[in-house]
MDAnalysis code that builds the backbone (N, CA, C; Angstrom):
import MDAnalysis as mda
import numpy as np

u = mda.Universe.empty(732, n_residues=244, atom_resindex=np.repeat(np.arange(244), 3), trajectory=True)
u.add_TopologyAttr("name", ["N", "CA", "C"] * 244)
u.add_TopologyAttr("resid", np.arange(1, 245))
u.add_TopologyAttr("resname", ["MET", "ASN", "GLN", "GLY", "ALA", "LEU", "VAL", "LYS", "THR", "VAL", "ASN", "PHE", "LYS", "ASN", "LEU", "THR", "TYR", "VAL", "GLY", "ASP", "PRO", "VAL", "ASN", "ALA", "VAL", "ARG", "ILE", "PHE", "ASN", "GLN", "LYS", "GLU", "VAL", "ASP", "GLU", "ILE", "ILE", "LEU", "ILE", "ASP", "ILE", "ALA", "ALA", "THR", "THR", "ASP", "GLY", "TYR", "GLY", "ILE", "ASP", "PHE", "GLU", "THR", "LEU", "GLU", "LYS", "VAL", "VAL", "GLY", "GLU", "CYS", "PHE", "MET", "PRO", "ILE", "CYS", "TYR", "GLY", "GLY", "GLY", "VAL", "LYS", "THR", "VAL", "ALA", "ASP", "MET", "ARG", "ARG", "LEU", "TYR", "ALA", "LEU", "GLY", "ILE", "GLU", "LYS", "ILE", "SER", "LEU", "SER", "SER", "ALA", "ALA", "LEU", "ALA", "SER", "PRO", "GLU", "LEU", "VAL", "SER", "THR", "ALA", "ALA", "ALA", "GLU", "PHE", "GLY", "ASN", "GLN", "ALA", "VAL", "VAL", "VAL", "THR", "LEU", "ASP", "VAL", "LYS", "LYS", "ASN", "LEU", "PHE", "GLY", "ASN", "TYR", "THR", "VAL", "ARG", "THR", "HIS", "GLN", "GLY", "LYS", "HIS", "ASP", "THR", "LYS", "CYS", "SER", "PRO", "ILE", "GLU", "LEU", "ALA", "GLN", "LYS", "MET", "ALA", "LYS", "ALA", "GLY", "ALA", "GLY", "GLU", "VAL", "LEU", "LEU", "TYR", "SER", "ILE", "ASP", "ARG", "ASP", "GLY", "THR", "TRP", "GLU", "GLY", "PHE", "ASP", "LEU", "LYS", "LEU", "ILE", "ARG", "GLU", "VAL", "ALA", "ASN", "ALA", "ILE", "SER", "VAL", "PRO", "LEU", "ILE", "ALA", "CYS", "GLY", "GLY", "ALA", "GLY", "SER", "LEU", "GLU", "HIS", "ILE", "ARG", "ALA", "ALA", "VAL", "VAL", "ASN", "GLY", "ASN", "ALA", "ALA", "ALA", "VAL", "ALA", "ILE", "GLY", "SER", "MET", "ALA", "VAL", "PHE", "GLN", "ALA", "LYS", "GLY", "MET", "GLY", "VAL", "LEU", "ILE", "LYS", "PHE", "PRO", "SER", "ARG", "GLN", "GLU", "GLN", "GLU", "ALA", "ILE", "PHE", "VAL", "LYS", "ALA"])
u.atoms.positions = np.array([
    [23.253, -22.981, 5.075],
    [22.240, -23.948, 5.259],
    [22.347, -24.135, 6.813],
    [20.848, -24.296, 7.253],
    [20.924, -24.520, 8.669],
    [19.727, -25.416, 9.008],
    [19.804, -26.556, 9.610],
    [18.607, -27.373, 9.847],
    [17.659, -27.647, 8.626],
    [18.532, -27.781, 7.431],
    [17.703, -28.099, 6.341],
    [16.993, -26.861, 5.535],
    [17.370, -25.543, 6.072],
    [16.826, -24.446, 5.528],
    [17.906, -23.676, 4.801],
    [17.668, -23.011, 3.948],
    [18.706, -22.165, 3.238],
    [18.665, -20.756, 3.914],
    [19.809, -20.427, 4.512],
    [19.866, -19.047, 5.265],
    [21.041, -18.151, 4.883],
    [20.921, -16.861, 5.214],
    [22.067, -16.084, 4.978],
    [22.363, -15.188, 6.297],
    [23.736, -15.034, 6.581],
    [24.174, -14.336, 7.782],
    [24.773, -13.048, 7.389],
    [24.800, -12.349, 8.512],
    [25.599, -10.999, 8.357],
    [26.669, -11.138, 9.563],
    [27.976, -11.155, 9.079],
    [29.119, -11.387, 10.207],
    [28.912, -12.578, 10.936],
    [28.447, -13.627, 10.235],
    [28.260, -15.026, 10.857],
    [27.136, -14.947, 11.880],
    [26.318, -13.960, 11.924],
    [25.211, -13.875, 13.026],
    [23.942, -13.451, 12.150],
    [22.903, -13.062, 12.961],
    [21.711, -12.523, 12.354],
    [21.232, -13.257, 11.099],
    [20.702, -14.635, 11.396],
    [20.261, -15.316, 10.297],
    [19.029, -14.850, 9.609],
    [18.999, -14.833, 8.498],
    [17.776, -14.516, 7.512],
    [17.442, -15.685, 6.681],
    [16.081, -16.112, 6.844],
    [15.703, -17.322, 6.150],
    [15.460, -17.074, 4.611],
    [16.107, -17.715, 3.780],
    [15.976, -17.711, 2.359],
    [15.088, -18.331, 1.710],
    [14.994, -19.705, 2.121],
    [14.032, -20.534, 1.658],
    [14.437, -22.034, 1.511],
    [13.834, -22.840, 0.708],
    [14.176, -24.319, 0.561],
    [15.342, -24.434, -0.429],
    [16.400, -25.033, 0.001],
    [17.635, -25.132, -0.891],
    [17.364, -25.846, -1.944],
    [16.531, -26.729, -2.115],
    [16.252, -27.495, -3.317],
    [15.438, -26.395, -4.385],
    [14.643, -25.684, -3.953],
    [13.915, -24.666, -4.852],
    [15.015, -23.697, -5.331],
    [15.977, -23.348, -4.434],
    [16.959, -22.302, -4.825],
    [17.882, -22.824, -5.875],
    [18.319, -24.146, -5.770],
    [19.128, -24.816, -6.653],
    [18.440, -24.864, -8.043],
    [17.157, -25.156, -8.100],
    [16.379, -25.076, -9.350],
    [16.489, -23.844, -10.192],
    [16.423, -22.752, -9.396],
    [16.581, -21.407, -10.007],
    [17.950, -21.230, -10.447],
    [18.901, -21.579, -9.574],
    [20.294, -21.336, -10.078],
    [20.690, -22.391, -11.273],
    [20.067, -23.439, -11.423],
    [20.312, -24.168, -12.722],
    [19.830, -23.383, -13.934],
    [18.849, -22.612, -13.926],
    [18.322, -21.832, -14.822],
    [19.269, -20.628, -15.183],
    [19.957, -20.088, -14.020],
    [20.871, -18.898, -14.290],
    [22.186, -19.385, -14.512],
    [22.277, -20.663, -14.843],
    [23.816, -21.235, -15.201],
    [24.971, -20.723, -14.365],
    [24.683, -21.000, -13.051],
    [25.532, -20.854, -12.076],
    [26.760, -21.827, -12.400],
    [27.999, -21.490, -12.089],
    [29.214, -22.294, -12.328],
    [29.264, -23.238, -11.347],
    [29.093, -23.060, -9.935],
    [29.278, -24.062, -9.009],
    [28.541, -23.456, -7.763],
    [28.041, -24.431, -7.087],
    [27.406, -24.105, -5.695],
    [28.290, -24.583, -4.613],
    [28.443, -23.555, -3.665],
    [29.134, -23.813, -2.384],
    [28.055, -23.849, -1.340],
    [27.790, -24.997, -0.710],
    [26.831, -25.129, 0.307],
    [27.306, -25.480, 1.663],
    [27.398, -24.516, 2.433],
    [27.823, -24.778, 3.942],
    [26.767, -24.884, 4.955],
    [26.751, -25.960, 5.657],
    [25.786, -26.085, 6.809],
    [26.567, -25.433, 8.023],
    [26.044, -24.339, 8.342],
    [26.924, -23.410, 9.353],
    [26.760, -23.824, 10.762],
    [25.748, -24.720, 11.169],
    [25.621, -25.172, 12.476],
    [25.861, -26.678, 12.683],
    [26.355, -27.330, 11.602],
    [26.393, -28.770, 11.679],
    [27.396, -29.129, 12.678],
    [28.649, -28.450, 12.806],
    [29.680, -28.760, 13.814],
    [29.334, -28.092, 15.059],
    [28.932, -26.796, 15.120],
    [28.777, -26.037, 16.235],
    [27.729, -26.702, 17.084],
    [26.653, -27.073, 16.571],
    [25.461, -27.629, 17.294],
    [25.470, -29.222, 17.361],
    [26.508, -29.742, 16.613],
    [26.727, -31.172, 16.855],
    [25.791, -31.993, 16.269],
    [24.841, -31.543, 15.225],
    [23.794, -32.521, 14.693],
    [24.517, -33.210, 13.408],
    [25.673, -32.830, 12.914],
    [26.211, -33.483, 11.901],
    [25.804, -33.366, 10.474],
    [26.080, -34.104, 9.544],
    [25.794, -33.775, 8.257],
    [24.179, -34.264, 7.939],
    [23.492, -33.347, 7.311],
    [22.120, -33.639, 6.873],
    [22.150, -34.342, 5.519],
    [22.374, -35.524, 5.517],
    [22.335, -36.367, 4.174],
    [21.143, -36.351, 3.485],
    [19.956, -36.308, 4.215],
    [18.709, -36.376, 3.664],
    [18.453, -35.213, 2.662],
    [18.698, -34.041, 3.232],
    [18.665, -32.706, 2.577],
    [19.595, -32.601, 1.410],
    [20.906, -33.084, 1.554],
    [21.870, -33.088, 0.416],
    [21.458, -33.968, -0.438],
    [20.927, -35.120, -0.269],
    [20.481, -35.898, -1.379],
    [19.431, -35.252, -2.301],
    [18.480, -34.553, -1.778],
    [17.389, -33.963, -2.458],
    [18.139, -32.825, -3.231],
    [19.084, -32.042, -2.720],
    [19.689, -30.957, -3.459],
    [20.540, -31.532, -4.644],
    [21.275, -32.554, -4.325],
    [22.070, -33.059, -5.578],
    [21.062, -33.689, -6.511],
    [20.118, -34.206, -6.215],
    [19.085, -34.655, -7.330],
    [18.517, -33.788, -8.148],
    [18.666, -32.513, -7.870],
    [18.094, -31.384, -8.611],
    [19.134, -30.397, -9.215],
    [20.399, -30.540, -8.690],
    [21.459, -29.875, -9.064],
    [22.287, -30.000, -10.342],
    [22.315, -29.172, -11.348],
    [22.955, -29.472, -12.528],
    [24.345, -29.083, -12.564],
    [24.937, -28.398, -11.568],
    [26.347, -27.861, -11.593],
    [26.961, -28.526, -10.385],
    [28.296, -28.498, -10.389],
    [29.085, -29.126, -9.401],
    [28.662, -28.369, -7.922],
    [28.863, -29.244, -6.970],
    [28.468, -28.798, -5.540],
    [29.686, -29.001, -4.690],
    [29.996, -28.116, -3.954],
    [31.030, -28.081, -2.807],
    [30.314, -27.980, -1.628],
    [30.435, -29.056, -0.696],
    [29.595, -29.101, 0.565],
    [30.633, -28.933, 1.763],
    [30.265, -28.335, 2.744],
    [31.109, -28.282, 4.039],
    [30.096, -28.214, 5.196],
    [30.518, -28.706, 6.214],
    [29.739, -28.630, 7.666],
    [29.574, -29.944, 8.152],
    [30.392, -30.164, 9.394],
    [30.130, -31.399, 10.048],
    [30.788, -32.656, 9.424],
    [31.777, -32.377, 8.555],
    [32.687, -33.328, 7.974],
    [33.800, -33.604, 8.846],
    [33.985, -34.821, 9.379],
    [34.900, -35.189, 10.316],
    [35.898, -36.286, 10.010],
    [35.270, -37.098, 9.225],
    [36.098, -38.378, 8.835],
    [36.231, -38.694, 7.292],
    [37.128, -39.511, 6.872],
    [37.101, -39.936, 5.539],
    [35.812, -40.802, 5.064],
    [35.291, -41.394, 6.132],
    [34.099, -42.153, 5.818],
    [32.827, -41.100, 5.539],
    [32.892, -40.017, 6.146],
    [32.002, -39.083, 5.840],
    [32.033, -38.625, 4.506],
    [33.384, -38.380, 3.963],
    [33.502, -37.963, 2.713],
    [33.188, -38.931, 1.583],
    [33.379, -40.238, 1.844],
    [33.127, -41.262, 0.985],
    [31.564, -41.275, 0.631],
    [30.946, -41.089, 1.856],
    [29.403, -41.063, 1.667],
    [28.993, -39.851, 0.899],
    [29.603, -38.766, 1.020],
    [29.124, -37.430, 0.386],
    [29.583, -37.600, -1.063],
    [30.712, -38.105, -1.534],
    [31.039, -38.113, -2.840],
    [30.143, -39.232, -3.382],
    [29.763, -40.245, -2.769],
    [28.833, -41.261, -3.298],
    [27.419, -40.684, -3.661],
    [27.067, -39.608, -3.004],
    [25.850, -38.999, -3.111],
    [25.939, -38.041, -4.491],
    [27.104, -37.699, -4.868],
    [27.284, -36.861, -5.994],
    [27.958, -35.604, -5.767],
    [28.199, -35.417, -4.528],
    [29.034, -34.186, -4.207],
    [30.505, -34.164, -4.783],
    [30.864, -33.109, -5.569],
    [32.246, -33.046, -6.224],
    [33.257, -32.693, -5.376],
    [32.992, -31.610, -4.585],
    [34.186, -31.200, -3.564],
    [33.547, -31.024, -2.249],
    [34.538, -31.363, -1.313],
    [34.301, -31.129, 0.155],
    [35.020, -30.150, 0.808],
    [34.428, -29.342, 1.709],
    [35.080, -28.288, 2.317],
    [35.285, -28.736, 3.710],
    [36.646, -28.693, 4.153],
    [36.943, -29.055, 5.556],
    [37.249, -27.682, 6.113],
    [36.946, -27.473, 7.377],
    [37.405, -26.462, 8.293],
    [38.069, -26.831, 9.568],
    [37.130, -26.820, 10.633],
    [37.600, -27.243, 11.937],
    [38.331, -28.505, 11.982],
    [37.778, -29.514, 11.352],
    [38.452, -30.858, 11.320],
    [39.843, -30.938, 10.662],
    [39.951, -30.075, 9.555],
    [41.259, -29.903, 9.028],
    [42.244, -29.197, 9.836],
    [41.891, -28.223, 10.559],
    [42.769, -27.529, 11.362],
    [43.166, -28.258, 12.589],
    [42.276, -29.162, 13.014],
    [42.573, -29.951, 14.143],
    [43.445, -31.110, 13.789],
    [43.294, -31.657, 12.569],
    [44.095, -32.688, 12.065],
    [44.451, -32.602, 10.512],
    [45.504, -31.904, 10.306],
    [45.855, -31.704, 8.790],
    [46.002, -33.178, 7.983],
    [46.221, -34.095, 8.852],
    [46.457, -35.489, 8.250],
    [45.126, -35.885, 7.592],
    [43.937, -35.359, 7.924],
    [42.679, -35.658, 7.236],
    [42.681, -35.153, 5.909],
    [43.225, -34.019, 5.710],
    [43.301, -33.360, 4.447],
    [44.390, -34.323, 3.518],
    [45.431, -34.602, 4.067],
    [46.412, -35.472, 3.189],
    [45.759, -36.788, 2.845],
    [45.073, -37.430, 3.809],
    [44.467, -38.685, 3.510],
    [43.293, -38.476, 2.499],
    [42.456, -37.507, 2.518],
    [41.456, -37.253, 1.642],
    [42.000, -36.985, 0.277],
    [43.105, -36.093, 0.282],
    [43.728, -35.844, -1.086],
    [44.233, -37.116, -1.754],
    [44.831, -37.949, -0.970],
    [45.479, -39.260, -1.499],
    [44.343, -40.037, -2.204],
    [43.179, -40.102, -1.432],
    [42.257, -41.044, -1.813],
    [41.172, -40.394, -2.913],
    [40.884, -39.144, -2.750],
    [40.025, -38.602, -3.735],
    [40.540, -37.533, -4.726],
    [41.861, -37.275, -4.436],
    [42.507, -36.313, -5.373],
    [42.430, -34.838, -4.795],
    [43.520, -34.063, -5.068],
    [43.591, -32.632, -4.393],
    [42.362, -31.970, -4.674],
    [41.950, -31.998, -6.146],
    [41.016, -31.122, -6.639],
    [39.587, -31.342, -5.965],
    [39.414, -32.261, -5.272],
    [38.227, -32.629, -4.488],
    [38.103, -32.161, -3.200],
    [39.259, -31.620, -2.568],
    [39.379, -31.281, -1.227],
    [39.645, -29.685, -1.056],
    [38.800, -29.009, -0.287],
    [38.850, -27.564, -0.084],
    [38.937, -27.370, 1.234],
    [39.789, -26.456, 1.736],
    [39.808, -26.066, 3.042],
    [39.316, -24.465, 3.140],
    [38.341, -24.474, 4.144],
    [37.758, -23.142, 4.325],
    [38.331, -22.527, 5.576],
    [38.909, -21.264, 5.313],
    [39.501, -20.476, 6.534],
    [38.421, -19.131, 6.758],
    [37.856, -19.279, 7.937],
    [37.019, -18.059, 8.274],
    [37.874, -17.099, 9.055],
    [37.980, -15.858, 8.658],
    [38.880, -14.979, 9.211],
    [38.197, -13.727, 9.865],
    [38.876, -13.450, 10.887],
    [38.079, -12.089, 11.432],
    [39.448, -11.391, 12.087],
    [39.423, -9.939, 11.976],
    [40.227, -9.056, 12.731],
    [40.220, -9.276, 14.190],
    [41.319, -9.137, 14.871],
    [41.086, -9.111, 16.312],
    [41.187, -7.611, 16.962],
    [41.105, -7.499, 18.156],
    [41.259, -6.100, 18.862],
    [42.325, -5.415, 18.401],
    [43.492, -6.131, 17.923],
    [44.748, -5.433, 17.604],
    [44.836, -5.279, 16.135],
    [43.772, -5.515, 15.497],
    [43.705, -5.413, 14.085],
    [44.528, -6.535, 13.289],
    [44.944, -7.486, 13.894],
    [45.435, -8.708, 13.250],
    [44.487, -9.649, 12.840],
    [44.669, -10.322, 11.704],
    [43.983, -11.335, 11.212],
    [44.132, -12.689, 11.913],
    [43.065, -13.424, 12.286],
    [43.103, -14.588, 12.754],
    [41.939, -15.624, 12.216],
    [42.245, -16.889, 12.202],
    [41.336, -17.864, 11.728],
    [40.419, -18.350, 12.813],
    [39.108, -18.241, 12.504],
    [38.031, -18.754, 13.431],
    [37.466, -19.988, 13.162],
    [36.815, -20.700, 13.999],
    [36.090, -22.003, 13.610],
    [34.707, -21.878, 14.503],
    [33.887, -22.810, 14.241],
    [32.672, -22.864, 14.905],
    [31.823, -21.656, 14.897],
    [31.441, -21.300, 13.676],
    [30.640, -20.030, 13.430],
    [31.442, -18.800, 13.868],
    [32.615, -18.848, 13.836],
    [33.471, -17.538, 14.296],
    [33.647, -17.476, 15.732],
    [33.140, -18.482, 16.634],
    [33.156, -18.275, 18.069],
    [34.622, -18.829, 18.758],
    [35.171, -19.658, 17.843],
    [36.505, -20.039, 18.561],
    [37.757, -19.502, 17.779],
    [38.530, -18.779, 18.451],
    [39.623, -18.103, 17.827],
    [40.827, -19.121, 17.854],
    [41.439, -19.403, 16.798],
    [42.439, -20.359, 16.621],
    [43.883, -19.512, 17.191],
    [43.705, -18.184, 16.933],
    [44.917, -17.424, 17.190],
    [46.037, -17.533, 16.144],
    [45.661, -18.286, 15.098],
    [46.743, -18.519, 13.961],
    [46.468, -17.451, 12.764],
    [47.588, -17.100, 12.069],
    [47.272, -16.218, 10.976],
    [46.664, -17.024, 9.727],
    [45.906, -16.456, 8.963],
    [45.301, -17.137, 7.730],
    [46.532, -17.418, 6.665],
    [47.549, -16.638, 6.657],
    [48.658, -16.990, 5.863],
    [49.289, -18.442, 6.371],
    [49.516, -18.459, 7.459],
    [50.189, -19.642, 8.203],
    [49.330, -20.909, 7.870],
    [48.075, -20.821, 8.207],
    [47.156, -21.994, 7.984],
    [46.827, -22.199, 6.519],
    [46.781, -21.250, 5.833],
    [46.638, -21.596, 4.237],
    [47.859, -22.351, 3.804],
    [48.847, -21.836, 4.046],
    [50.090, -22.580, 3.651],
    [50.251, -24.047, 4.179],
    [49.953, -24.166, 5.492],
    [49.950, -25.550, 6.147],
    [48.880, -26.361, 5.315],
    [47.747, -25.969, 4.976],
    [46.667, -26.786, 4.432],
    [47.108, -27.061, 2.894],
    [47.577, -26.038, 2.189],
    [48.005, -26.395, 0.837],
    [49.152, -27.490, 0.772],
    [49.944, -27.365, 1.774],
    [50.974, -28.422, 1.813],
    [50.584, -29.747, 2.234],
    [49.491, -29.860, 3.046],
    [48.863, -30.944, 3.465],
    [47.992, -31.674, 2.327],
    [47.822, -30.835, 1.195],
    [47.059, -31.379, -0.020],
    [45.680, -30.764, -0.346],
    [45.360, -29.695, 0.296],
    [44.094, -28.944, -0.213],
    [44.308, -28.528, -1.588],
    [43.276, -28.669, -2.347],
    [43.460, -28.117, -3.886],
    [43.106, -26.819, -4.051],
    [42.181, -26.305, -2.993],
    [41.780, -24.851, -3.141],
    [41.713, -24.453, -1.550],
    [41.744, -23.077, -1.418],
    [41.522, -22.496, -0.068],
    [40.395, -21.527, -0.293],
    [39.260, -21.870, 0.480],
    [38.273, -20.763, 0.505],
    [38.369, -19.847, 1.674],
    [38.767, -18.606, 1.333],
    [38.976, -17.555, 2.240],
    [37.773, -16.683, 2.577],
    [37.128, -16.788, 3.881],
    [35.878, -16.268, 4.167],
    [36.204, -15.027, 5.183],
    [35.886, -13.999, 4.835],
    [35.882, -12.702, 5.813],
    [34.713, -12.655, 6.548],
    [34.809, -12.840, 7.808],
    [33.578, -12.754, 8.773],
    [33.261, -11.270, 8.802],
    [34.375, -10.358, 8.960],
    [33.834, -9.132, 9.113],
    [33.247, -8.446, 7.939],
    [33.255, -9.029, 6.619],
    [32.600, -8.575, 5.531],
    [31.425, -9.280, 5.041],
    [31.190, -10.461, 5.716],
    [30.111, -11.357, 5.560],
    [28.721, -10.516, 5.557],
    [28.134, -10.607, 4.448],
    [26.733, -10.081, 4.403],
    [26.637, -8.628, 4.418],
    [27.721, -7.818, 4.224],
    [27.793, -6.311, 4.282],
    [27.502, -5.746, 3.083],
    [27.833, -6.400, 1.929],
    [27.759, -5.770, 0.584],
    [28.703, -4.590, 0.389],
    [29.738, -4.502, 1.251],
    [30.740, -3.481, 1.090],
    [32.015, -3.711, 0.258],
    [32.104, -4.872, -0.113],
    [33.308, -5.180, -1.000],
    [34.080, -6.206, -0.255],
    [35.052, -6.849, -1.063],
    [35.952, -7.855, -0.429],
    [37.123, -7.150, 0.443],
    [37.578, -7.863, 1.507],
    [38.907, -7.412, 2.119],
    [40.033, -7.696, 1.139],
    [40.445, -6.646, 0.296],
    [41.478, -6.981, -0.688],
    [42.708, -7.208, -0.234],
    [43.090, -6.498, 1.053],
    [44.424, -6.678, 1.611],
    [44.579, -8.073, 2.124],
    [43.557, -8.689, 2.736],
    [43.447, -10.071, 3.187],
    [43.623, -11.077, 2.122],
    [42.733, -10.849, 1.055],
    [42.924, -11.672, -0.065],
    [44.202, -11.755, -0.747],
    [44.708, -10.605, -0.962],
    [46.022, -10.542, -1.785],
    [47.235, -11.014, -0.803],
    [47.161, -10.871, 0.372],
    [48.208, -11.407, 1.243],
    [48.255, -12.992, 1.331],
    [47.014, -13.623, 1.353],
    [46.993, -15.088, 1.394],
    [47.175, -15.535, 0.026],
    [46.525, -14.991, -0.998],
    [46.748, -15.525, -2.357],
    [48.177, -15.555, -2.802],
    [48.849, -14.624, -2.339],
    [50.325, -14.473, -2.815],
    [51.313, -15.462, -2.089],
    [50.670, -15.904, -0.943],
    [51.552, -16.690, -0.189],
    [51.207, -18.234, -0.479],
    [50.196, -18.595, -1.232],
    [50.204, -19.958, -1.558],
    [50.069, -20.274, -3.092],
    [50.320, -21.476, -3.380],
    [50.411, -21.911, -4.893],
    [49.182, -22.494, -5.315],
    [48.215, -22.843, -4.461],
    [46.790, -23.339, -4.923],
    [45.883, -22.185, -5.080],
    [44.832, -22.413, -5.895],
    [43.820, -21.311, -6.122],
    [43.078, -20.915, -4.806],
    [42.816, -19.563, -4.711],
    [41.997, -19.019, -3.526],
    [40.831, -18.522, -4.039],
    [39.736, -18.904, -3.266],
    [38.513, -18.411, -3.553],
    [38.170, -17.474, -2.454],
    [37.817, -16.182, -2.964],
    [37.376, -15.173, -2.052],
    [36.096, -15.047, -1.624],
    [35.702, -14.966, -0.492],
    [34.274, -14.948, 0.032],
    [34.025, -13.859, 1.074],
    [32.997, -13.284, 1.089],
    [32.519, -12.338, 2.137],
    [32.606, -10.845, 1.733],
    [31.503, -10.386, 1.302],
    [31.463, -8.813, 1.162],
    [31.049, -8.318, -0.247],
    [30.710, -9.408, -1.261],
    [30.491, -9.048, -2.462],
    [29.129, -8.263, -2.529],
    [29.094, -7.076, -3.368],
    [27.839, -6.364, -3.331],
    [27.542, -5.731, -4.706],
    [28.658, -5.963, -5.728],
    [28.428, -5.457, -6.976],
    [29.492, -6.290, -7.877],
    [29.241, -6.283, -9.197],
    [30.222, -6.654, -10.137],
    [31.596, -6.098, -10.024],
    [31.693, -4.780, -9.631],
    [32.913, -4.298, -9.591],
    [33.726, -4.836, -8.417],
    [33.021, -5.232, -7.346],
    [33.797, -5.795, -6.180],
    [34.368, -7.178, -6.600],
    [33.615, -7.928, -7.386],
    [33.942, -9.110, -7.940],
    [35.334, -9.041, -8.790],
    [35.285, -7.911, -9.726],
    [36.492, -7.690, -10.583],
    [37.701, -7.267, -9.617],
    [37.517, -6.472, -8.602],
    [38.518, -6.145, -7.673],
    [39.133, -7.362, -6.882],
    [38.424, -8.183, -6.545],
    [38.898, -9.382, -5.755],
    [39.805, -10.187, -6.702],
    [39.430, -10.228, -7.907],
    [40.292, -11.027, -9.061],
    [41.515, -10.227, -9.376],
    [41.229, -9.095, -9.800],
    [42.276, -8.229, -10.495],
    [43.205, -7.547, -9.514],
    [42.594, -6.984, -8.375],
    [43.604, -6.340, -7.431],
    [43.924, -7.272, -6.166],
    [43.030, -8.423, -5.863],
    [43.292, -9.222, -4.879],
    [43.946, -10.421, -5.185],
    [43.996, -10.764, -6.498],
    [44.670, -11.965, -6.967],
    [44.014, -13.269, -6.588],
    [42.663, -13.149, -6.259],
    [41.862, -14.305, -6.107],
    [41.656, -15.104, -7.378],
    [41.646, -16.406, -7.399],
    [41.483, -17.351, -8.620],
    [39.982, -17.323, -8.849],
    [39.086, -17.307, -7.872],
    [37.636, -17.056, -8.080],
    [36.946, -16.562, -6.928],
    [35.719, -16.201, -7.054],
    [34.830, -15.458, -6.128],
    [33.664, -16.104, -5.845],
    [33.198, -16.187, -4.514],
    [32.078, -16.770, -4.133],
    [30.990, -15.637, -3.800],
    [29.765, -15.461, -4.063],
    [28.973, -14.553, -3.565],
    [27.719, -15.222, -2.975],
    [27.149, -14.522, -1.855],
    [26.113, -15.014, -1.176],
    [25.015, -14.203, -1.161],
    [24.978, -12.996, -0.533],
    [23.795, -12.055, -0.437],
    [23.437, -11.651, -1.792],
    [24.487, -11.347, -2.713],
    [24.182, -10.811, -4.019],
    [23.365, -11.867, -4.867],
    [23.307, -13.154, -4.458],
    [22.681, -14.206, -5.060],
    [21.331, -14.440, -4.497],
    [21.006, -13.938, -3.379],
    [19.866, -14.295, -2.780],
    [18.984, -13.128, -2.419],
    [19.427, -11.897, -2.465],
    [18.496, -10.828, -2.009],
    [18.471, -9.867, -3.303],
    [17.310, -9.069, -3.251],
    [17.247, -8.010, -4.327],
    [18.308, -7.057, -4.216],
    [18.621, -6.475, -3.041],
    [19.745, -5.489, -2.887],
    [19.846, -5.477, -1.388],
    [20.628, -4.792, -0.826],
    [21.136, -4.723, 0.735],
    [19.869, -4.145, 1.256],
    [19.458, -4.981, 2.212],
    [18.258, -4.314, 3.167],
    [16.943, -4.867, 2.403],
    [16.764, -5.388, 1.353],
    [15.595, -5.809, 0.588],
    [15.361, -7.191, 0.591],
    [14.257, -7.748, 0.133],
    [13.794, -9.008, 0.312],
    [14.513, -10.086, -0.640],
    [14.131, -11.359, -0.386],
    [14.759, -12.308, -1.027],
    [14.319, -12.488, -2.560],
    [15.484, -12.623, -3.439],
    [15.223, -12.775, -4.846],
    [16.401, -13.531, -5.226],
    [16.380, -14.862, -5.706],
    [17.272, -15.764, -6.064],
    [17.707, -15.157, -7.697],
    [19.025, -14.737, -7.702],
    [19.462, -14.218, -8.971],
    [21.060, -14.353, -9.105],
    [21.576, -14.091, -10.349],
    [22.936, -14.397, -10.408],
    [23.366, -13.642, -11.669],
    [24.670, -12.956, -11.695],
    [25.044, -12.304, -12.902],
    [25.131, -13.162, -14.048],
    [24.621, -12.659, -15.212],
    [24.664, -13.375, -16.545],
    [25.912, -13.617, -16.951],
    [26.256, -14.408, -17.886],
    [27.578, -14.814, -18.430],
    [28.110, -13.646, -19.138],
    [27.239, -12.787, -19.725],
    [27.649, -11.464, -20.505],
    [28.141, -10.615, -19.460],
    [27.538, -10.362, -18.228],
    [28.024, -9.504, -17.179],
    [29.237, -9.863, -16.517],
    [29.261, -11.187, -16.454],
    [30.555, -11.767, -15.876],
    [31.720, -11.261, -16.679],
    [31.648, -11.512, -18.001],
    [32.731, -11.321, -19.037],
    [32.954, -9.936, -19.146],
    [31.923, -9.222, -19.075],
    [32.244, -7.650, -19.352],
    [33.084, -7.014, -18.376],
    [32.992, -7.436, -16.996],
    [33.693, -6.835, -16.021],
    [35.328, -6.971, -16.123],
    [35.611, -7.986, -16.755],
    [36.878, -8.270, -16.959],
    [37.497, -7.937, -18.339],
    [36.754, -7.193, -19.111],
    [37.184, -6.689, -20.419],
    [37.648, -5.198, -20.244],
    [37.382, -4.539, -18.984],
    [37.823, -3.133, -18.915],
    [39.404, -3.108, -18.772],
    [39.869, -2.026, -19.295],
    [41.299, -1.726, -19.296],
    [41.824, -1.627, -17.870],
])
């Protein structure tokens, strides 16, 4: 999301307008989506904060749990979001700057309501580091180190987002997912790169992810093609895990 519009990026750049988030949510309701993760990608970077007006409209139409992230800096922000009907809140730069925020939030709202998102990119030396502010700021910290730190602080889930795979349809970074998932005791959600049902299966079976988030697959007809809100059916989801 960006300035009230639903958008999708490639490598955290090259925004493509998808549509009105409220209309998209109505369609996802019909598709029986399990959960919506809505990230306002510029709320922190551009400094305009949380778009409560748009979120209220989205929550009013959404039949499934919503995880929201973007511009959340304080427990007061979180209280207001939960009061709107948001079930989970994703923290990123604020959590990395102050792990105490994660601990305070977990104590007040419960671990299951607090998610920490780690945006990860390979550097010139091929090492993974966590980025913030739309990937522009390099923390120079490893995702394993920060995932462990956030889980210890009280995060109930870690959303691991590969910047290099974002919007590429090329599949998840299984090495990255597996290394981080195996290093923490809380569920890991893999994000960035999904282009097929087989990619989803690989992230869970080979990457040890507890769950998978898809973006481009859910809002475009196919790679390089136009907008089409869609989602794998329950039967398709179940079928990919039946394979030997």
